[in-house]
Backbone as CSV, one residue per row, in Angstrom:
resi,resn,N_x,N_y,N_z,CA_x,CA_y,CA_z,C_x,C_y,C_z
1,MET,0.981,-1.523,0.013,0.022,-0.084,-0.275,1.139,0.931,-0.026
2,ASP,0.576,1.933,-0.751,1.367,3.720,-1.034,0.884,4.360,0.194
3,ILE,1.883,5.348,0.325,1.716,6.439,1.312,0.432,7.147,1.162
4,ALA,0.115,7.719,-0.057,-1.439,8.291,-0.219,-2.421,7.373,0.154
5,ALA,-2.519,6.285,-0.298,-3.796,5.297,-0.008,-4.048,5.151,1.565
6,LEU,-2.658,5.136,2.382,-2.821,4.891,3.617,-3.310,6.134,4.148
7,SER,-2.932,7.469,3.450,-3.471,8.326,4.473,-4.745,8.692,3.975
8,ALA,-5.200,8.220,2.968,-6.589,8.612,2.572,-7.455,7.533,3.412
9,SER,-6.799,6.500,3.725,-7.716,5.551,4.548,-7.685,5.800,6.029
10,MET,-6.471,6.406,6.571,-6.397,7.131,8.095,-7.409,8.265,7.743
11,ALA,-7.589,9.094,7.035,-8.499,10.252,7.072,-9.913,10.066,6.799
12,ASN,-10.268,8.750,6.284,-11.482,8.386,6.169,-11.728,7.536,7.302
13,ALA,-11.201,6.835,8.481,-11.536,6.264,9.449,-11.499,7.268,10.754
14,SER,-10.694,8.282,10.397,-10.920,9.630,11.283,-12.150,10.255,11.105
15,LEU,-12.536,10.609,9.955,-13.755,10.970,9.545,-14.856,10.427,10.173
16,ALA,-15.066,9.063,9.917,-15.947,8.200,10.563,-16.015,8.408,11.833
17,LEU,-14.997,7.984,12.642,-14.692,8.410,14.136,-15.477,9.588,14.619
18,LYS,-15.289,10.557,13.976,-15.787,12.019,14.107,-17.120,11.989,14.014
19,VAL,-17.732,11.489,12.953,-19.497,11.528,12.576,-20.022,10.594,13.580
20,GLY,-19.606,9.440,14.026,-20.033,8.620,14.941,-19.930,9.241,16.286
21,THR,-19.056,10.013,16.728,-18.989,10.434,17.816,-20.145,11.496,17.959
22,SER,-20.156,12.368,17.147,-21.512,13.628,16.715,-22.802,12.992,17.121
23,VAL,-22.892,11.933,16.204,-24.442,11.171,16.315,-24.445,10.659,17.488
24,LEU,-23.465,10.237,18.360,-23.949,9.549,19.848,-24.269,10.964,20.720
25,SER,-23.169,12.038,20.390,-23.776,13.104,21.200,-25.028,13.773,21.034
26,LEU,-25.280,13.833,19.834,-26.994,13.809,19.526,-27.845,13.243,20.231
27,SER,-27.783,12.000,19.917,-28.445,10.903,20.590,-28.482,10.823,22.062
28,LYS,-27.311,11.442,22.916,-27.523,11.465,24.236,-28.388,12.760,24.670
29,ASN,-28.263,13.952,23.815,-29.068,15.099,24.377,-30.400,14.665,23.986
30,VAL,-30.671,14.102,23.014,-32.223,13.732,22.754,-32.803,13.093,23.882
31,MET,-32.057,11.701,24.410,-32.454,11.103,25.259,-32.657,11.808,26.769
32,GLU,-31.683,12.849,27.042,-31.748,13.678,28.329,-32.737,14.301,28.181
33,GLN,-33.098,14.834,27.138,-34.505,15.723,26.944,-35.605,15.101,27.085
34,GLN,-35.793,13.816,26.616,-36.654,12.735,26.837,-36.969,12.331,28.381
35,GLY,-35.732,11.959,28.860,-35.571,11.691,30.565,-36.512,12.820,31.321
36,GLN,-35.984,14.013,30.820,-36.741,15.158,31.701,-38.165,15.404,31.371
37,SER,-38.555,15.112,30.338,-40.103,15.083,29.749,-40.734,13.935,30.367
38,LEU,-40.339,12.689,30.450,-40.643,11.887,31.039,-40.846,12.060,32.885
39,ALA,-40.165,12.458,33.191,-39.820,12.999,34.929,-41.301,14.083,35.179
40,VAL,-41.395,14.752,33.933,-42.524,15.947,34.374,-43.868,15.190,34.529
41,LEU,-43.666,14.009,33.023,-45.174,13.570,32.799,-45.453,12.542,34.282
42,LEU,-44.394,11.904,34.711,-44.843,11.325,35.827,-45.302,12.186,36.980
43,GLN,-44.636,13.126,37.267,-44.949,14.043,38.378,-46.378,14.257,38.190
44,ALA,-46.626,14.622,36.908,-48.103,14.995,36.601,-49.131,13.985,36.916
45,ALA,-48.747,12.757,36.409,-49.660,11.777,36.556,-49.962,11.718,38.012
46,SER,-48.989,11.429,38.751,-49.209,10.973,40.174,-50.024,11.960,40.947
47,SER,-49.723,13.245,40.466,-50.672,14.183,41.276,-52.048,14.176,40.669
48,SER,-52.456,13.696,39.523,-53.602,13.913,39.061,-54.256,12.610,39.585
49,THR,-53.551,11.582,39.623,-54.025,10.175,40.134,-54.618,10.477,41.478
50,VAL,-53.801,10.916,42.352,-54.443,11.468,43.665,-55.921,11.981,43.850
51,ARG,-55.701,13.224,42.854,-57.051,14.294,42.777,-58.368,13.215,42.191
52,MET,-57.820,12.431,41.297,-58.815,11.582,40.670,-59.614,10.726,41.689
53,GLU,-58.516,9.827,42.508,-58.760,9.029,43.695,-59.780,9.543,44.412
54,GLN,-59.603,10.850,44.699,-60.577,11.488,45.801,-61.611,12.028,45.547
55,SER,-61.889,12.312,44.237,-63.043,12.653,43.668,-64.032,11.514,43.341
56,VAL,-63.355,10.069,43.151,-64.414,9.216,43.178,-64.887,8.523,44.440
57,THR,-63.663,8.920,45.376,-64.269,8.284,46.745,-63.949,9.443,48.056
58,PRO,-64.821,10.492,47.934,-64.313,11.427,48.771,-64.671,11.384,50.082
59,PHE,-65.303,9.960,50.390,-65.344,9.817,52.015,-64.131,9.132,52.574
60,ARG,-63.137,8.758,51.751,-62.040,8.241,52.301,-61.060,9.147,53.121
61,GLY,-60.868,8.744,54.334,-59.681,9.789,54.858,-60.470,10.889,55.546
62,GLY,-61.699,10.885,55.662,-62.492,12.062,56.345,-62.703,11.678,57.685
63,ASN,-62.853,10.265,58.058,-63.347,10.016,59.407,-62.303,8.918,60.141
64,ILE,-62.259,8.934,61.416,-61.257,8.034,61.923,-62.004,7.358,63.112
65,ASP,-62.346,6.112,62.937,-62.883,5.260,63.903,-62.009,4.732,64.892
66,ILE,-62.203,5.293,66.094,-61.522,4.616,67.273,-62.365,4.164,68.248
67,LYS,-61.681,2.678,68.671,-62.377,1.690,69.720,-61.608,1.853,70.864
68,LEU,-62.086,2.021,72.133,-61.208,2.241,73.314,-61.589,0.808,74.165
């Protein structure tokens, strides 16, 4: 293999590595954004679940029965 072909091959390999790293970086950013969105969604769902449960069974938790 001559020097020019070796140089071109190394340049292509370097470019492929840079492109792969950029794609992984973009993918990581998207996953972080999705994780944050999921956390917000889960937090909203848990608070709405409690409110819905209280509206369906409003009598729960209003009285305490004690026997001595």
